[in-house]
Structures are given as C-alpha cells and as structure tokens.
N, C-alpha and C positions, 0 to 999 in steps of 0.2 A: 577430430573436426571433419574429416571427410565423411566418416561413418554417420556423423550426426547430421551433416547436411544431406547425406544421399537418403537418410531416413526422413528425414521433414521432405525431400522430393518425392519420395515414394507414397507418404500419406497424402501428400498435395494431390498427387494423380490419382488416387484412390477417390479421394472426394471428388474430383473433376469426372470421376467413371473413365479414365484413360488408363490404357494397359502400358504403363510406364514404369521405369525403375524398379524391375523386379529384384526382390530380396532372394538370392540364390544360397545354398547351404554353404557354400565356399566363403561369402561374403559374411555369413553368421561365425563361420570358424575363424576369420580375420578378427572380427569383434573380439572374440573369445581370446585370441593371441594377444592383441592390444592391450585390453583389460588386464591379463596375466603379468604382462611386461610390465605396465604401469604400477600396479600393486608391488611387484617384486622390487621395482627401482625405488619405491617409497622406502620399504623397509631394508634395503641393502645396497650396497656399491656395485654388486654383482647381479645378474639375471641370467636365467636358464635360456639357450637358444631354444627358440620353438622348434626348430629342426631336429633338435634332440629326441624328441617323444615321436618323431614321424614315422609313420608306417612304411615308407619306400621300401626297406630293406625287407620287411616280412612278405610284402606284396611279390617280390622278385622271388623270394624264397620259396612262396608257392608255386609259381611259373616254372621255375628250374628243376624240382624234382619231378614236377608233372610231364615234361619234357624227357628227362632221362627215364622215367619209367615206361614210356611208350617205345622206348629201343632196347628194351632187353626182354629176355625169355619170361613169360607169364608165371612159370613155376619157380622161379629165382627173383621174382620182381623187388621184394622188399629188400634182401641180402645186396642186391646189385645196385639198385637206386642208392641205397645207403652208403655203398663202398665207392660210387661214382661221386656221389654229392661231397663226401668228406676229402 
C-alpha cells in the first residue's frame, strides 16, 4: 500500500512539474522484495528471507583482502593474503 501511494504521489508531482517524491533505486528494490514475498506467501507457508540473498558479506569480503594485501610484501602478496584471510 505504501509503495502504491508513493508512486501516485510521484506521478502527481511530475504532472504539477514539482521535484517531489523521487523514486530511488532502493525503493525499487524494496518493491521487488515485497512482490517476491507476496508471491511466495501465496504458494507456500514459508518464504525466503530477503536478507538471505544480500551482498553484505560479499562487499565485506572485497574490502578485507584488499586491506590485508596492502600490509604484506609485494613479492608474496597472493600467498600471504590468502593465508591471512583463511
């Protein structure tokens, strides 16, 4: 319901040539999550938690080896980075 009303407000502000109610990518993602949850709820008693497919872990995994690699000898960067991250 919130997303529907927000979309109507955004459309109305465009018609009035006002810069209000921006539709940002995060709001678009929320819409997809809600649609998927509703679809799964219609088919099953259980639904997959949207955070299960989140990239938070992957984003952290990119930064951590990067920091580690800056702290080792450049000649042994691959081996030392892997040994320190495992």
